[in-house]
N, C-alpha and C positions, 0 to 999 in steps of 0.2 A: 284192579276195585277192588277195596274192600267195603263190606256190609258192615254190619252192628244192629240189634235189634233191640227195642223196649218201647217201653212206654213213651208215646207224645213229650218229648221236652222241646226247651231251648236250646241251643249251640254251645253253649258254656256250657248244657249237661252231654251233651253227645259228639265235643268233639275230639274231649279225653279219650275215651272209646275208641272211636271211629281211628284217631292218631296212633293208639297202640296198638291195634291190631296191622295197621300200614306199614309202622315200623317192625311186625313180624314178618312181614313179606318183601323186604328189601334185604339185601346182602350190607353188612353191618360196616359203616361208614357210607354209604352212600348218602348226598346232600338230598336234602326234599325241601318243596315249598311248597304250601297249603295257599290256592289262591282262592278269596271269597269276593260276593259280590257286595252294594252298600249295607245289604241288611245282617253283613256277618261283620259289619266296622265293631268288632268293642274289643276294650284296653283287655278287657278278663281272658278273652280269648288270643288275642295275641302275645300277651304273659306268658299264658301255658304254652304257648309255641316258641316262647325263647327258653322258656323253663327246658325246653325238648332240646333244645336242640336244631330244630326245627324254621326255615325260615320263612315269612308270611309273604301276601302283596291281597292291596285291595283297593278297589276304587275309594276315593274319598267321597266323604255326603256332601248334596250340596246346602248349602252355598257355598264355591268354590270359593278358596283362599285367593288373596291378592298375590302372585308373585314378587318376589322379592329382587328375584334374580332377569336379566335380559335371555331371551333365549339364544339356542346355537341353532344352527342347519345340522342333517346328519340324512346321510343315503343308507338306505338298508337295503339289505335284499329278502324279496317276499315271494315267494314261489315260481323261482327264478324268473321275477319282474323287479326293478329297483321300485322306490317306493322313498318320497324326502320328508324326513321328520322333522317339525322346528319345535323343541321341548328346551326348559331349563331346570335345574335341580339345587333343589336345598333341604334344611336340615331345619322340621318342625319339632314340637316336643307336645307328646298326645299327651290326655291328662291321663293319669293316674296309669301309664305305659311310660313313657320316658320320650326320647329320643328316638327317630322315623328318616326316612328317607321319603323325601316329598318329588314326586316327577308330575312336568306341567306340561299338557300337549295343546301346540296353540295350530289353530287355522285362522286362515285370514288375520294374523296378525293378533286375536285373542286366543285366551283360554278356553278353551272346551272338553278337557279334560284333566284330572288330577288324581293321582295315584302313589297311594303310601307302600311302605315295603321295607322290611329289616336289613335284604339283601341290597349292600355297599358296593357289593362288584358286577353284578349283571348290568349288560349294556342297557342304558337308559332308552335309547332310541326303539333297541329290539322289546325290550321290555313294554315299551309304549304301543310301537308297533303291533306287538300282539294284541294288548289290553284294547285296541281302539276298535280291534274286528271282535268282538265280543257278541255279536249278531253271529258269527259263523258259528258259536258255541250253544246259542238260543234256537238257533234252525237245528242242529245237529240234536239238541233233545225232542226240539217239538217235530221231528220227523219221525224222530225213534217214536214218540207216542202215537203220531198221526199213522204211521206206516206198520210199526210193529209191538203197539200196544206197551209199552215196556211197565201202562203206570193202569193197566189192567188185573186184576187179579185172577191167581187158579181154577179158584171156585169159592165156595162160602161153607167150607165143610168145618169147622171148627173144634180145637180139643180143650175141655171142660179141666178147669183146674183150680188149686186155690185160687183164693184171688189175694195176693203179697203186698199190694198197692197202698203205700201210706195214703193215708188221709188223715183228715180229721178228727179227734177222738171226738166222740158225744160225749164219753164222760168227764173228758174237762170241760165243753161246754156247761153243762149243767154244774160242773164246781163253779166257774168262771157266775152262771146266775147266781150260784148262793152267797159268791164273795157281796157281787153289785146287791144283793136286796141285805146285808150285813153291812153295807157302807150306808146304806140310804136309812137303814136305823141308827146307829150311830148317829149321824147325819142331825137324824130328827131328833133325838135324844140331844142332840147339844142344842139343835136349838130353842128344844123345850124349855132348856136351862136359862139361856137368853131369856126369849120372853117372860120367861119366871123372874128375872131379875130383874128387866124395866116393867114390870106389873106392880104400880104404884097403889093398888084396891087391896093388893094381898098386905098385910101387916106382918114388920118384921118383925116380930114372933115364931110368927106360923110360917113365915118363908126360914128364920131359921135352923128351927126344931123339928120342921116335918119337910115342907115339901126340898129345900136344896138338899135335903142328905140326898131324899128318895129320888130325883135327879140327878145326883152325883153314881147312886147307886146302879140306877137306869142307864147312867152312861158309860160306867167298871163295864157293866155286866155287857152294854153293844159290843165294845170296845172287846171284851172277850170272847166274844160270837166270830168276829170278825180277821182275830188273830186264828181261829182254831179252823176256817173257809178257807184262808189262805193258807196255813201250812195246810190243808187234807188236799185241798188244789194242786199246791205245787209239786204235790206227789203225784199228779196224776199227768203223763205227758203228754203232750197236744197235740201228737200227731200219731199215727201209729201201725200197722199194716192191718188189713182189711178183715184177715183172717184172724190175728190175734182180737181183734173188738168181738170179732161172730165168726167164731170155728166153722160158723157153712158155709160165710163166705166163699161165693168161687164164680171164675171168669171165663168167657170164653176166648180161646188165642187160636185165630188164624192160623197155620201153616206156613212159619216164615220159615224156613231150610226150604218149602217146596216152591216159596213164594219168591227166594233171594235165587233158586235155581233156573224159576223161570226168567229173572231178571236178565240173569246173566247171560241164558243161550240167547236171549228177544237181543240184547246188546250186541253179542257175538254177531247174530244177525248182521244187525243193522254197520256194527265196524265192516266188516264183510263185503256191503254192500257201499261203504265210504270208500273201501277200498280199492273195488275195485272200479267204482266212475273215477279213480282218479289216477288210474290206471287209462283206463280207456279215453281220459280225458287228454292224455299224452297224445295220442293220434286224433283225437275230434278236434282238441282245438276250440273248447266254445264255452268260454269260464262262466257266463249265464246260466246253463240250459243241463250242462254236464251231469249234475245229480238225477235231474227229471228223469233227462234222456235213459240213462243207463235205467234208472226205474222202471219205465211206461217200458221203455223197449225192449229190455235183455231180461232186467228178473220178470216182471209179470207178464211183457207182450209177447215174450217167441213161444211157441210152441216145440215142442222135441222127441225123442227118443232116446232112448240108456241101452247101450249093449254092454253085456259082459261074458268075458270069460275065463275060463282058471286063471289065465296071464292079464287080463287088462281088462279094462271100464274105459266105454269110449261113447262120450256125450252128441248126437248131433242136431243142430238146434237149426231151426228154420233160418233164411236171412231177414233182416228188417227191410222195412218197405223204405227206408231212406239208404239212398247211393250210399252218401258220406259217414250215416253209423253203420252199414255194410261194412264198407271199406274198414274204418276204426274198427271193429269187431274183429276181420279177418287178423289184423296186423295184432291187436291185442292177444287172441289163438294165436299164434304161432309163436309172440312172446311166450304166453303159460307152454307151451308142449315143449318148448327147451329143453323147460323142468320137469316134469309132470306133475301133478302133488297126487298125494294118497289118501285115502280115507284114513282116520283113525282107527288100529289094530287091523290094517289092510291093507298087504304089501304091494295090492297092483296099481300100476300107473293109472291116471286118470287123463285122459287127452280129449280132447273137443275139435271136431268140425263144424262146417255151416254144410249145409246140403245146399245143392245145385237147383232141387224141384222148389218149382216156386207155388207150390200147391200141395 
């Protein structure tokens, strides 16, 4: 997982930076695929991925396109269980991007989900089976926020820095106002000439010798002023850094490095819970509640003691109240103790046990 920081912006701005950092973290030649929700379905984003040699996959935005192909049925394995997938595949054209692969998932004889991707080789049934279960990812992030506070900030202390954010240039705005005023003056002068030419109450001699030359001079003067205003305006950038416009411009910046470290640590804790629940469920066999059981009975619900010696660390847990959870936990502890873990920087093995004392 990698993070980039900066001013709030759209995906078309943030993706290139994040993708560049991601590519630094993987060995050369590693195949990458970026997954987008419907909100990330932009041709410019897909184009950037293609230019960087990175595959992408995204849910198609509603309404679903009418499939041109008939569905086929495939059987895939998901978490050790088989799942039947009805799907069809075709090539579609995305405006401002080009051809892409479109996969349609069918349920009860009708299309319920469409996926777009640049990857022509991935198994379509497995790809649809994975993306069909997007609620798993939604729940993962929901519970990470609810139980580990990944969306909470550490504190509100901020550093004061020069504000280099690009903003609209007030000088350009003032120059634009001057141009509009000059344009209005020119239009007024040209209108005055037209009114003068149509005025029959003024003698021809007066028009030709006095009034028309004066009106034409006013028009020439207005055009000169407009050209001068436009030339001055064009020399002023429309946008500039705030501290270039005002050398005293400052901004309060929260400590992004501290925030990023906090996010990583909390996600690691959440991932550890996710791994632990999967391992426990190998013995518990409760697909509906195993995450909640792990969290409420083991991570938060069990008291215990930690003993350490120069050679080893032992963690003794109180037994869960539920017999089936107690049995599953005992089997999991036996599995973990076969190859005891160790804390980073500490060579002592960490072993677990359940006390027989119920009080």
